[in-house]
Backbone bond lengths (Angstrom), bond angles and torsions (degrees), N, CA, C in turn:
res aa  C-N    CA-C-N  psi(-1)  N-CA   C-N-CA  omega(-1)  CA-C   N-CA-C  phi
1 M - - - 1.446 - - 1.529 108.51 -
2 T 1.290 115.68 107.06 1.457 120.06 175.40 1.522 108.34 -111.92
3 I 1.296 114.38 135.04 1.459 120.46 179.13 1.518 106.97 -101.19
4 P 1.333 117.62 126.58 1.466 120.37 -177.39 1.533 112.27 -62.06
5 L 1.305 114.48 150.62 1.465 121.23 179.72 1.523 111.08 -59.00
6 R 1.326 116.94 -35.73 1.465 120.98 -179.47 1.530 110.63 -58.16
7 R 1.322 117.72 -43.11 1.457 121.57 179.87 1.525 111.02 -67.15
8 W 1.334 117.53 -38.05 1.469 120.59 175.74 1.527 110.82 -61.23
9 L 1.328 116.06 -42.56 1.461 119.87 -179.38 1.520 111.96 -67.23
10 I 1.328 116.97 -38.51 1.465 120.36 177.44 1.524 110.02 -64.19
11 A 1.320 117.32 -45.65 1.466 120.89 179.23 1.523 110.88 -61.31
12 L 1.315 116.97 -43.75 1.460 120.85 178.90 1.529 111.24 -63.97
13 A 1.325 117.33 -42.27 1.462 120.84 -179.52 1.527 111.56 -64.68
14 V 1.310 117.50 -42.89 1.470 120.82 179.69 1.525 110.67 -64.56
15 V 1.313 116.61 -45.39 1.464 120.44 -179.22 1.525 110.86 -65.18
16 M 1.309 117.82 -43.79 1.467 120.72 179.57 1.523 111.12 -65.09
17 Y 1.343 116.91 -38.44 1.459 119.85 177.69 1.526 110.48 -61.50
18 L 1.316 116.67 -48.95 1.461 119.75 -178.26 1.529 112.10 -65.94
19 Y 1.314 116.86 -33.70 1.459 119.97 -177.18 1.535 112.09 -77.10
20 F 1.333 116.39 -41.16 1.463 119.56 -172.02 1.523 115.25 -110.22
21 L 1.311 120.06 -27.25 1.462 120.10 -165.04 1.523 116.45 -111.31
22 L 1.314 119.61 7.20 1.468 118.75 175.63 1.541 111.95 -66.18
23 P 1.332 120.09 -50.26 1.474 118.74 178.09 1.537 113.55 -63.14
24 P 1.346 120.68 -41.80 1.465 118.24 176.15 1.529 113.31 -63.83
25 T 1.323 117.77 -28.47 1.454 119.93 175.50 1.520 109.93 -67.06
26 A 1.326 117.49 -37.64 1.466 120.83 175.73 1.526 110.64 -61.74
27 V 1.316 117.28 -41.30 1.461 120.76 178.34 1.527 110.22 -63.80
28 L 1.322 116.76 -39.82 1.462 120.73 177.27 1.532 110.90 -60.43
29 F 1.335 117.58 -45.42 1.462 120.86 177.89 1.531 110.91 -64.49
30 Y 1.320 117.26 -37.21 1.465 121.68 179.38 1.532 110.58 -62.97
31 E 1.304 116.03 -46.85 1.470 119.77 179.35 1.528 111.12 -66.90
32 L 1.319 116.38 -38.60 1.459 120.23 178.39 1.527 110.97 -64.80
33 Y 1.310 116.93 -36.93 1.463 119.91 177.41 1.521 110.45 -62.26
34 H 1.323 117.34 -42.41 1.458 119.95 -178.78 1.524 111.99 -70.05
35 L 1.318 117.02 -22.09 1.460 119.44 174.76 1.525 111.94 -80.71
36 T 1.327 116.84 -35.98 1.469 120.22 -172.19 1.526 113.95 -104.71
37 K 1.329 118.37 -25.72 1.470 123.55 -174.10 1.531 111.43 56.69
38 F 1.337 115.84 35.12 1.458 123.43 -179.33 1.525 107.41 -101.81
39 D 1.344 117.01 113.20 1.460 121.85 -170.91 1.525 115.71 -56.66
40 P 1.331 120.97 -40.40 1.476 117.93 178.18 1.533 113.42 -59.42
41 V 1.306 117.95 -26.80 1.467 120.56 176.35 1.530 109.42 -67.23
42 Y 1.326 116.96 -36.73 1.464 119.63 177.24 1.525 110.87 -68.02
43 W 1.318 117.39 -34.16 1.464 120.33 175.15 1.525 109.75 -63.08
44 G 1.327 116.20 -40.19 1.464 119.89 175.90 1.516 111.22 -60.47
45 Y 1.330 115.91 -41.43 1.464 119.84 176.29 1.522 110.31 -59.33
46 S 1.324 117.06 -46.13 1.462 120.87 -178.77 1.524 111.47 -61.30
47 I 1.311 116.39 -42.07 1.466 120.67 -179.06 1.525 110.74 -65.42
48 F 1.338 116.81 -47.90 1.466 119.68 -179.13 1.526 111.88 -68.80
49 K 1.314 117.35 -33.18 1.465 120.26 177.91 1.528 110.24 -65.24
50 A 1.329 115.94 -46.83 1.467 119.72 178.94 1.523 110.96 -65.87
51 A 1.332 117.38 -43.58 1.464 120.45 -180.00 1.524 110.73 -62.86
52 G 1.320 117.56 -42.38 1.458 120.84 178.81 1.514 112.29 -63.50
53 Y 1.332 116.31 -40.49 1.463 119.02 -179.82 1.529 111.32 -69.73
54 Y 1.322 116.05 -53.44 1.472 118.68 -174.84 1.522 112.31 -68.74
55 F 1.322 117.10 -37.23 1.460 118.88 177.64 1.525 110.60 -68.85
56 G 1.323 116.80 -34.76 1.460 120.79 178.95 1.518 114.03 -68.75
57 T 1.317 117.27 -26.76 1.459 120.03 -179.20 1.527 113.05 -101.14
58 W 1.319 117.03 -1.63 1.463 121.67 -177.38 1.524 109.77 -72.10
59 D 1.309 117.14 133.65 1.462 121.76 -177.80 1.530 112.75 -66.07
60 Y 1.308 117.11 -27.70 1.460 120.91 -175.56 1.530 113.08 -101.66
61 R 1.312 117.10 23.48 1.457 121.15 -178.08 1.526 111.49 -59.99
62 L 1.304 117.66 -49.11 1.459 121.06 -178.35 1.526 110.84 -64.43
63 H 1.319 116.47 -41.37 1.466 120.06 179.37 1.527 111.18 -62.80
64 S 1.323 116.32 -42.14 1.464 119.20 -178.87 1.523 111.27 -68.98
65 L 1.324 117.72 -34.34 1.463 120.06 178.15 1.526 111.28 -68.90
66 I 1.314 116.96 -38.64 1.467 120.38 176.64 1.525 110.03 -65.01
67 A 1.328 116.41 -42.44 1.471 120.16 178.50 1.522 111.24 -64.61
68 L 1.320 117.60 -39.15 1.459 121.03 178.14 1.520 111.09 -65.07
69 A 1.322 117.50 -44.42 1.465 120.66 177.79 1.520 110.78 -62.38
70 A 1.324 117.09 -41.63 1.464 120.03 178.13 1.519 111.10 -64.18
71 A 1.319 117.16 -38.09 1.461 120.25 178.12 1.527 111.25 -65.27
72 I 1.323 116.93 -42.51 1.467 120.25 178.42 1.521 110.74 -63.35
73 L 1.311 116.75 -37.88 1.462 120.86 -178.02 1.523 113.08 -77.76
74 L 1.321 117.79 -39.95 1.460 119.98 -167.40 1.526 115.40 -102.76
75 L 1.316 119.25 -24.32 1.459 119.61 -178.56 1.530 113.23 -62.60
76 P 1.334 119.86 -42.95 1.465 117.71 176.93 1.533 112.98 -62.04
77 V 1.329 117.37 -34.83 1.464 120.94 177.14 1.525 109.68 -65.55
78 L 1.317 116.49 -44.54 1.467 120.92 179.47 1.523 111.28 -62.67
79 F 1.323 117.81 -45.05 1.461 120.40 178.78 1.516 111.61 -64.73
80 G 1.327 117.09 -35.86 1.459 120.48 176.86 1.516 111.89 -64.28
81 K 1.327 116.00 -40.84 1.469 119.13 178.09 1.522 111.56 -68.42
82 L 1.321 116.95 -36.17 1.462 120.45 178.74 1.533 111.29 -66.70
83 R 1.327 116.62 -33.91 1.450 120.33 178.40 1.520 112.59 -78.77
84 G 1.306 116.14 -13.16 1.463 120.59 178.65 1.516 114.49 92.46
85 K 1.312 117.57 20.60 1.475 120.82 179.18 1.499 110.29 -84.34
């Protein structure tokens, strides 16, 4: 069972984004709202701000990120085996 490098990179990118870039994404939406004055952009800011705060203080953050990376890496392999590939 070899997992392609592309899948490793996707898993790493998703985990790193969730770990480090949720609050900066909120700041990006905040600045974009002030440039456009478009209300749905402010809703995006609110969502990312809350997600960044609550995910950052959650006790199981590391566990959930490891589980997410494992799911990205192993679910396609499992589905391939179930299909008989």
